[in-house]
Steps between C-alpha positions, in 0.01 A plus 500: 500500500651828390463786747469841337578807712314804363688827472306757697493862394648675805676831551824316584490302175431814303799676659725200432376475142555873450859472629573204272357681197702813581826301520417316176429829324831644629690198364317531168586870472864426574504226234346738245759762590783255445347382171437843347764724660789348306842465662404755767242265641731197511703388802831665583825373356564293812167319448560408136708192581824665391679410824393136482602481138834658587562243776428211263725648236784544754476129591511396135792734423709377791434135410587549132848534346624855445499460121127411506377787715451747217293245310289436812439873545382534140275194537346638823398827333139555386278801415433563870860464627845524352798320663870589477818342640825683561828332612689633805761676289252700291452873549130447570582265793741760640235772477231277658742406782564867570125576493431214743763637743349848489133402534487197730701442823706178492283331763178547300390284207178496300537158339580163654585202281527163672555678831783717368445877477557676170562867459250671276466834325155622409411752232178697497357853513742601780801324352455477122731290287797718397502587129846339448384159623483252209194322647284808461319334212217695343529774760424270794531676837381224733702192590690293758865389500618205717862407573623144433740314732792551260447876487304507175157665476162397362272785391123483435326803346137586426445663159240751629582852604236491780360212694243498776430737784664533836364289782360805681311612189365151438383466862337842472317399182383172653377682810322754280330216309402338830358822645318578175349152474396501867341843460307402187395153611423609856290792373300272272462237772405760762236642269364153433505414871353831614208489258289263716600706804377816326177321409466391862557855622244635254251236616560603862424862416191389309383300800551809717265696278266210416456237774297287256780484244556164333775268633856556379636263238775282650820550301871547550745309723375251755544739795293768327230251397469386861467863611230566239318182603501611865382848402214360290392286794511802732307709248229234473471483880472880527233511231305222670527675837379832357213333315391307811518811717309714253233233448458460875464874561257536212293212635493656850394837360230333295369300797473816710216619278261244650518620864482861382180423315359336814601805706312726260189281519509491877556875509153541358363380834688762700234737629728798573530692168830664595664171596362335187646777284841466665490122458413524131778758449755267658371207298523704180855603586599139570331395177702760309821378662419140410412593142828691470693210650337256261583726208858529623545124543325430169743728323794342683400146407433590137764343277598778260793433267773759455509667160664794329280808472520877453545641850419867420183391321385317815556810715331728244198267501462548876543876466242517220247302706518751785507795260177374341347502850592867542808450720810713449760234421797558267780278367865591436746260339597319180244410238597138448723274711476119511489322836459136597259419782137427586309793348162443669656470845710813445196688374313415822799611709544838330123552491498465879779756534336752268162436661641582846652822367176607331282419802714680754638786290260539208782482242807297419812507287658182358859507375695213341881495505688214337856367475648182359488342847173619654184707460385758753135609518424801725140578602469845658210685658454833675299367795571516872756219493545252784723495811848357426466243781209339312687453170543128567180436694275617215595185310354278771162346409197707609717776647371857455647835594199656668642852495481521125319184390146428615222269396327769301776468244421131449720194525599286794879529496609232252596721206864559598529145631390361165716746306816413693430126464481539121808725480710273720373206299677666205822540697441870571404712799295802610633799692285776656613854583337833565565776249664823612230700322228291665342169410611139473741347251495125430796362308484153347818335368482199270807311372532443127494128423529309175 
């Protein structure tokens, strides 16, 4: 039975794969450089095998008779290397011996043959082959000369004027290729890896503005998929909890209608007219509160999908409705701006805000300010305002500021509660402040989501 171990897509594997690809790309770039950069991209003269070839030639020369050494040198020559032999008594050997004494201390040797050191003289950019040397064939300036045991010299030359780069330059080029490949590959891999993270972040923001958003698609490395799976489970639990709570409160509010109806019927048997009137007034007030609560919970439980709509058009519709009723309501802001959200819920929220301003001040001003990150809607009135210490309490259900809000204006104190629930359901918030010139200013901020 063959056991197959699946390769899991994890962040660690992606990092390891990215590193391997970067190194492979660096090696490929270096190979292309060597292939297309000519002699400049090839190894240095010491890496061409010239020293090894010189050592082999020294062994052959010392093992062969003196009269055969010139023939061996000619036979060892090829287009890449040229070999020369000079006896101890030749002027070239004398010059090479003098050069070896000047350049290399006696206790240092660059070539060992069968355990015996051999003096060597190298020719290159710093020490070019002198023009009077007979082995400067075809203008060669690079080569190595090795001394034989009998005092003769073997010379190998390279028929190119330039060959390779210095070790420091080559290391620098290889490091540059490595850094370049890591930067390119890592950037591409990071973009590929961060895409599911960006999608996850966008989904989180969408959930903040729309608690009923659809579950996030599980994608990306294993660790991220597990995080998304846990978030989807948490989102489902939150949605179920909110739905159960809203359904329960709506059911309680609905069931309260029955005892109120019984109280009204029994109130008919109260003989005292004043007490009966007070009882009916309290029952009517409780009935209004229950009706408002039912409306609030019904709106909360309604499953409205988010869509893209024209935000200024929605605000102008509210303004036009109140203008048609004779109220002094004006709009300031852009003509057309798209926004993604739940239009009916937002219309109810802003209608409540404008309705409060019209009821308590007789007029209202609506201004829309927008940026690429958020929208700001400001509803102003010129009424009496409210005490600063009640700015937060007015959002509590059924709370009323008696000094400026009374029952003659209508409502039971759920307008701001409902408005803030809708706004916060879109990821925004509401801030209240009194105007310096008098009146109340309500500012609503809504984040821009895609």
